[in-house]
C-alpha positions as CSV (number, residue, x, y, z in Angstrom):
1,M,-0.3,-0.3,0.0
2,H,1.4,3.4,-1.1
3,R,1.7,6.2,2.1
4,K,-0.6,9.0,0.9
5,R,0.5,12.4,1.9
6,V,-2.9,13.8,2.7
7,L,-3.7,17.9,3.2
8,I,-6.7,18.1,4.8
9,V,-8.4,22.2,4.8
10,H,-11.4,23.3,7.0
11,R,-12.1,26.4,8.8
12,Y,-12.8,24.8,11.8
13,F,-11.2,21.6,13.6
14,Y,-10.7,20.7,17.0
15,P,-11.0,21.8,19.7
16,D,-13.7,23.9,17.5
17,T,-17.4,22.9,18.6
18,P,-18.9,22.8,15.0
19,T,-19.6,18.8,14.6
20,Y,-18.1,18.7,11.3
21,A,-14.9,19.7,13.4
22,K,-15.2,16.9,15.5
23,L,-15.8,14.5,12.4
24,L,-12.8,15.6,10.8
25,K,-10.4,15.2,13.7
26,K,-11.9,11.3,13.9
27,I,-10.9,11.2,9.8
28,A,-7.3,12.2,10.6
29,D,-7.0,10.3,14.0
30,Y,-8.1,7.3,12.0
31,I,-6.3,7.5,8.1
32,S,-3.0,9.2,10.1
33,E,-2.5,5.6,10.9
34,K,-1.6,5.0,7.9
35,H,-1.1,7.8,5.9
36,Q,1.0,11.5,6.5
37,V,-2.0,13.5,7.3
38,K,-1.6,17.8,7.8
39,I,-4.3,20.1,8.4
40,L,-5.0,23.6,7.6
41,T,-7.2,25.5,9.7
42,T,-8.0,28.1,11.8
43,C,-8.3,29.2,15.3
44,P,-11.3,28.3,17.3
45,S,-14.0,31.2,17.2
46,Y,-17.3,29.3,16.7
47,Y,-20.4,29.3,19.3
48,G,-18.7,28.0,23.0
49,S,-15.3,27.4,21.8
50,E,-14.0,31.6,21.9
51,E,-11.9,31.0,24.9
52,K,-10.6,27.6,23.7
53,K,-6.9,28.3,23.6
54,C,-4.6,26.3,21.4
55,S,-1.1,26.5,19.8
56,K,-0.8,27.5,16.2
57,R,0.8,24.9,15.3
58,E,1.0,21.5,17.3
59,V,1.1,17.5,17.2
60,L,-2.5,15.9,17.1
61,N,-1.5,12.1,17.4
62,R,0.5,11.2,14.6
63,Y,-0.2,14.6,12.5
64,E,0.3,18.5,12.1
65,V,-2.3,21.1,12.9
66,R,-1.2,24.6,11.7
67,R,-3.9,27.5,12.5
68,H,-4.5,30.8,11.5
69,K,-6.1,33.4,13.4
70,M,-8.6,35.3,12.1
71,L,-10.4,38.9,12.2
72,P,-12.9,38.2,15.3
73,E,-16.4,37.4,14.7
74,M,-18.0,39.9,16.5
75,D,-21.8,38.6,17.3
76,R,-21.0,36.3,14.1
77,N,-20.6,39.5,11.9
78,V,-21.9,38.8,8.2
79,L,-19.5,40.7,6.7
80,L,-16.8,39.8,8.9
81,R,-17.7,35.7,7.9
82,L,-17.2,37.0,4.6
83,I,-13.7,38.4,5.1
84,N,-12.5,35.5,7.2
85,S,-13.8,32.9,4.4
86,I,-11.7,34.8,1.5
87,L,-8.8,35.4,4.0
88,F,-8.9,31.5,4.9
89,S,-9.2,30.7,1.3
90,L,-6.1,32.7,-0.1
91,L,-4.1,31.2,2.8
92,V,-5.0,27.7,1.2
93,F,-4.6,28.6,-2.0
94,G,-1.3,30.3,-1.0
95,H,-0.7,27.1,0.8
96,I,-0.9,24.6,-1.9
97,I,0.9,26.7,-4.5
98,K,4.2,27.1,-2.4
99,K,4.2,23.2,-0.9
100,G,2.5,21.5,-4.1
101,K,3.7,17.9,-4.8
102,K,6.7,18.1,-2.6
103,E,4.8,17.9,0.3
104,Y,1.3,16.5,-0.5
105,D,-0.3,13.8,-3.2
106,L,-3.9,14.5,-1.9
107,V,-6.2,17.5,-0.7
108,Q,-9.4,17.3,1.4
109,V,-11.7,20.0,0.9
110,A,-15.1,20.6,2.1
111,T,-18.2,22.9,1.4
112,T,-17.8,25.6,3.3
113,P,-17.3,28.3,2.6
114,P,-19.2,27.6,0.1
115,L,-17.9,27.9,-3.4
116,L,-14.8,30.2,-2.1
117,I,-12.6,27.6,-0.4
118,S,-13.2,24.7,-2.8
119,G,-12.8,27.0,-5.7
120,F,-9.6,28.0,-4.6
121,V,-8.3,24.7,-3.8
122,R,-9.6,23.5,-7.7
123,L,-7.4,26.1,-9.0
124,A,-4.2,25.1,-7.1
125,C,-4.6,21.7,-7.3
126,K,-4.6,22.3,-11.0
127,M,-1.9,24.6,-11.2
128,R,0.4,22.3,-9.2
129,G,-0.8,19.0,-10.5
130,L,-2.5,17.8,-7.1
131,K,-5.3,15.5,-7.1
132,Y,-8.3,16.6,-4.5
133,V,-11.7,14.7,-3.2
134,Y,-14.6,17.4,-2.5
135,H,-16.8,16.7,0.4
136,C,-20.3,18.0,0.6
137,Q,-21.8,18.5,3.6
138,D,-24.6,19.9,1.5
139,I,-24.9,20.8,-2.3
140,Y,-24.3,24.4,-2.8
141,P,-26.2,26.9,-4.4
142,E,-29.1,24.7,-4.9
143,I,-29.8,24.6,-0.8
144,L,-30.4,28.5,-1.5
145,K,-33.5,28.1,-3.9
146,Y,-35.3,26.0,-1.1
147,N,-34.6,28.4,1.1
148,N,-35.5,31.8,-0.6
149,K,-37.5,31.3,-4.2
150,S,-36.3,35.1,-4.5
151,V,-32.6,34.1,-4.7
152,N,-30.8,35.7,-8.0
153,K,-30.9,33.7,-10.9
154,L,-27.9,34.8,-12.3
155,F,-26.3,34.3,-9.4
156,L,-27.3,30.7,-9.2
157,K,-26.6,29.7,-12.8
158,I,-22.9,31.1,-12.0
159,A,-22.6,29.2,-8.3
160,T,-23.9,26.1,-9.9
161,W,-21.1,26.3,-13.2
162,L,-18.5,27.0,-10.8
163,D,-19.6,24.7,-8.1
164,S,-20.1,21.9,-10.7
165,K,-16.1,22.6,-12.3
166,V,-15.1,21.8,-8.9
167,M,-17.0,18.5,-8.5
168,K,-16.2,17.4,-12.2
169,D,-12.1,18.0,-11.6
170,A,-12.5,16.4,-8.4
171,E,-10.7,12.6,-7.8
172,K,-14.1,11.9,-5.6
173,V,-16.7,14.0,-4.4
174,I,-18.1,12.7,-1.5
175,V,-22.2,12.8,-0.2
176,L,-24.0,12.3,2.6
177,S,-26.8,10.1,1.2
178,E,-28.3,8.5,-1.8
179,D,-31.3,11.4,-2.3
180,M,-27.8,13.7,-2.3
181,E,-26.3,11.1,-5.2
182,Q,-29.2,11.3,-7.3
183,F,-29.7,14.6,-7.0
184,L,-26.2,15.4,-8.6
185,I,-26.4,13.1,-11.1
186,S,-29.7,13.8,-12.5
187,K,-29.5,17.7,-12.2
188,R,-25.3,18.4,-12.1
189,G,-24.7,15.6,-14.6
190,I,-22.1,14.1,-12.5
191,K,-20.7,10.9,-13.3
192,G,-22.0,8.2,-10.8
193,D,-18.6,6.9,-10.7
194,N,-17.2,9.9,-9.4
195,I,-19.5,10.0,-6.5
196,K,-19.6,8.1,-3.1
197,V,-21.9,8.1,-0.2
198,I,-20.4,8.3,3.1
199,N,-22.7,9.7,5.7
200,N,-21.8,11.1,9.0
201,F,-21.9,9.4,12.6
202,N,-22.6,9.6,16.4
203,F,-20.8,12.4,17.8
204,N,-23.1,12.8,21.1
205,N,-20.3,11.7,23.4
206,S,-17.8,9.4,22.0
207,S,-15.4,9.7,24.7
208,G,-17.8,8.7,27.1
209,E,-16.7,11.8,29.1
210,V,-19.3,14.7,30.6
211,S,-17.6,18.4,30.5
212,S,-20.3,19.6,33.0
213,E,-23.6,19.2,34.9
214,L,-26.7,19.7,33.0
215,P,-27.8,23.4,33.7
216,V,-30.3,23.7,36.2
217,K,-32.8,25.4,34.2
218,I,-32.3,22.5,31.6
219,K,-32.6,20.0,34.4
220,S,-36.1,21.6,36.2
221,F,-37.7,22.0,32.7
222,L,-37.3,17.9,32.3
223,E,-38.3,17.0,35.3
224,L,-41.5,19.7,35.3
225,H,-42.8,18.4,32.0
226,E,-44.0,15.2,30.0
227,N,-44.1,14.5,26.4
228,I,-41.3,16.6,25.7
229,I,-39.9,17.2,22.2
230,V,-36.6,18.2,21.2
231,F,-34.9,20.0,19.0
232,T,-31.1,20.2,18.7
233,G,-28.9,21.9,16.3
234,N,-28.6,25.5,14.2
235,V,-31.2,27.5,14.9
236,G,-31.4,28.8,11.4
237,R,-33.6,29.3,8.7
238,Y,-33.0,26.0,6.7
239,Q,-34.8,24.5,9.8
240,N,-38.1,25.8,9.1
241,L,-38.6,26.3,12.6
242,E,-41.3,29.0,12.8
243,F,-43.5,26.9,10.4
244,T,-42.7,23.8,13.0
245,L,-43.4,25.9,15.7
246,T,-46.9,27.0,14.2
247,E,-48.2,24.2,13.3
248,I,-48.0,22.5,17.1
249,Q,-49.3,25.3,18.8
250,N,-52.3,23.3,19.3
251,L,-50.3,20.7,21.5
252,L,-48.7,23.2,23.3
253,N,-51.5,25.3,24.1
254,K,-53.3,22.2,25.4
255,N,-50.1,21.0,27.3
256,S,-50.4,17.9,25.4
257,C,-46.5,18.2,25.0
258,S,-44.0,20.8,25.7
259,L,-40.4,21.7,23.5
260,L,-36.9,21.9,24.3
261,M,-34.9,24.3,21.6
262,V,-31.2,23.1,22.4
263,G,-28.9,25.4,20.0
264,E,-28.0,28.7,18.7
265,G,-27.9,30.7,15.3
266,S,-29.3,33.4,13.1
267,E,-33.1,32.8,14.0
268,K,-33.1,31.9,17.7
269,N,-33.8,35.4,19.6
270,R,-36.6,36.2,17.2
271,L,-38.3,32.6,17.8
272,E,-37.5,32.8,21.5
273,S,-39.1,36.3,21.3
274,K,-42.3,34.8,19.5
275,F,-42.8,31.7,21.0
276,G,-40.9,31.1,23.9
277,S,-43.0,29.9,26.8
278,E,-43.7,27.9,30.0
279,N,-43.4,25.0,27.9
280,V,-41.0,26.4,25.0
281,F,-37.8,27.0,26.1
282,F,-34.7,27.9,24.2
283,T,-31.5,26.8,25.7
284,G,-28.9,28.2,23.9
285,Y,-25.5,26.4,22.9
286,I,-24.3,23.5,25.3
287,D,-21.9,21.0,25.1
288,Q,-22.6,18.2,22.9
289,S,-21.5,15.8,26.2
290,L,-24.6,16.6,27.4
291,L,-27.0,15.7,24.7
292,P,-27.8,12.1,25.7
293,E,-29.0,12.9,28.9
294,I,-31.1,15.2,27.6
295,Y,-32.4,12.4,25.1
296,L,-33.1,10.3,27.6
297,N,-35.4,12.4,29.4
298,C,-36.9,13.3,26.1
299,D,-39.7,11.6,24.2
300,L,-39.8,12.7,21.1
301,G,-36.4,14.4,18.5
302,I,-37.6,16.7,15.7
303,A,-35.3,17.3,12.7
304,P,-37.1,19.7,10.4
305,V,-36.2,21.0,7.4
306,I,-37.3,22.9,4.6
307,E,-39.3,21.2,2.1
308,G,-36.9,19.4,-0.7
309,I,-33.7,19.8,1.6
310,E,-33.0,15.8,1.6
311,N,-32.0,16.5,-1.7
312,V,-28.9,18.4,-1.1
313,A,-28.5,17.5,2.8
314,F,-28.8,15.5,5.5
315,P,-29.3,16.7,9.1
316,S,-27.2,15.0,11.0
317,K,-29.8,15.7,14.1
318,I,-31.5,12.1,12.4
319,I,-28.4,10.6,13.9
320,S,-27.8,12.5,17.1
321,Y,-31.3,11.1,18.0
322,L,-31.0,7.7,16.7
323,V,-27.6,6.4,17.9
324,E,-29.3,7.8,21.4
325,G,-32.5,5.3,21.1
326,L,-34.4,8.6,20.9
327,P,-37.7,8.5,18.4
328,I,-37.9,11.2,15.8
329,C,-40.0,12.7,13.2
330,T,-38.2,13.5,9.9
331,F,-39.3,16.2,7.6
332,S,-38.7,14.8,3.4
333,S,-40.8,13.1,1.1
334,T,-42.2,9.9,1.1
335,K,-40.1,8.2,-1.7
336,S,-36.7,9.5,-0.1
337,R,-34.3,7.7,1.4
338,I,-35.1,9.1,4.7
339,S,-38.6,8.8,4.7
340,K,-37.6,5.2,4.4
341,L,-35.1,4.7,6.6
342,V,-37.2,6.0,9.5
343,V,-40.6,4.4,8.3
344,E,-39.5,1.0,7.1
345,N,-37.0,0.7,11.0
346,N,-39.5,2.0,12.7
347,F,-37.1,4.4,14.1
348,G,-40.3,7.0,14.0
349,V,-42.3,8.9,12.0
350,N,-41.8,11.4,8.7
351,Y,-44.0,14.1,8.2
352,D,-44.3,14.7,4.0
353,Y,-45.1,18.5,3.4
354,N,-47.7,17.0,0.7
355,Q,-49.5,14.6,3.0
356,E,-53.4,15.3,4.0
357,E,-52.4,15.0,7.5
358,N,-50.8,18.1,9.4
359,L,-47.8,17.8,11.4
360,G,-49.6,18.6,14.8
361,S,-51.3,15.3,14.3
362,S,-48.2,13.2,13.2
363,I,-46.1,14.6,16.4
364,E,-49.4,13.6,18.6
365,K,-49.2,10.1,17.6
366,A,-45.7,9.4,17.4
367,L,-45.8,10.7,21.0
368,K,-48.5,8.3,21.6
369,Y,-46.6,5.4,20.1
370,D,-44.7,2.8,22.1
371,F,-41.4,2.9,20.2
372,D,-39.0,0.1,21.3
373,R,-36.2,2.6,22.3
374,D,-33.6,-0.2,23.2
375,Y,-34.4,-1.2,19.3
376,I,-34.1,2.3,18.1
377,K,-30.3,2.6,19.4
378,K,-29.2,-0.9,19.2
379,N,-29.9,-0.8,14.9
380,A,-29.3,2.9,14.4
381,R,-25.6,2.4,16.3
382,K,-25.0,-0.2,13.1
383,I,-26.5,2.2,10.8
384,F,-24.2,4.6,11.2
385,S,-21.1,2.8,12.9
386,E,-18.4,5.3,13.2
387,Q,-16.0,2.5,12.4
388,N,-17.7,1.4,9.0
389,T,-17.9,4.7,7.9
390,L,-14.1,5.3,9.3
391,L,-13.3,2.6,6.7
392,K,-15.3,3.6,3.9
393,W,-12.9,7.2,4.1
394,E,-9.9,5.1,4.4
395,G,-10.6,2.6,1.4
396,M,-11.8,5.6,-0.8
397,I,-8.3,7.8,0.1
398,E,-6.3,4.1,-0.6
399,R,-7.7,3.5,-3.9
400,L,-7.2,7.2,-5.2
């Protein structure tokens, strides 16, 4: 087996808090057993990680991590985030141009920030004769169309053309689901042989360590309420949370259930102001190590997304809920792989935006149904096995 020299680039990496930062560390830990790995990233800056101190250069396990300091992103300011994205993309471009084949055989890049980082990596790799793999956590810019029907058509056309160039020149395009794979084949004209489906896996608390105790307010909420629905993750636009909260208002008003909203995001303050109540609690950011305890005390996990988004993304919270044995309500077409995963395995219910039954009724039925939580946990952990996922990554890299 040829030992490859792999460069992984991304804005966020351990000890930063995004799920993808944790995923990359797992991948790097695993593939560095057989290959030479280097990480090019930035200093921690995401929710809950601003105070974490780390070296600009360090060796983790068997690989080097090199971090660049970016401008402070006060209140997640959009302009500052864009400037940092451009700066990081230029740093990556310059690094690949400078080092080239002297140090690397393969570059791994993802979709954050969209177009910028992947475009610069593609250009640098073409100039230096390097291979690269493109890890698509979502498909951009099509994901924008599901959230904003008025998005500029010229921008969409140019952005789609640019991203398709990145995909067609990539040695391999990694997506999270068969729905995303079929979308790329049918809508983008990407060859099936050039696409590999490798989903994510559980990050709730893989180390078994708990960083802190459950906050008192969350603990009190869990103790005082019954039929608790939980949402975890980014409280943003793509989650269609206003629709979801509006649709289940009757249940909430009748005290038939309660809702725990865990996470931060651009929509949190607005939604909390509009829907926050005695039985709807917005927690803000909490450490992921606390999620299993929360799920143990909840009755249903919800994974709302905008209609059709399963074609261009896979909500990671689905995995987070199921591997802890929490029944789930997903939002996707009945023809999608997500719907089949949930319904055929009796993991919960799926809400199709085109179905006759309203969301409130679907959730009420799910809360009354006696799901086998031990069965859900056991089978979900087989489907979303960390070991199997990492073996797929290793095998893919070895074959390139």
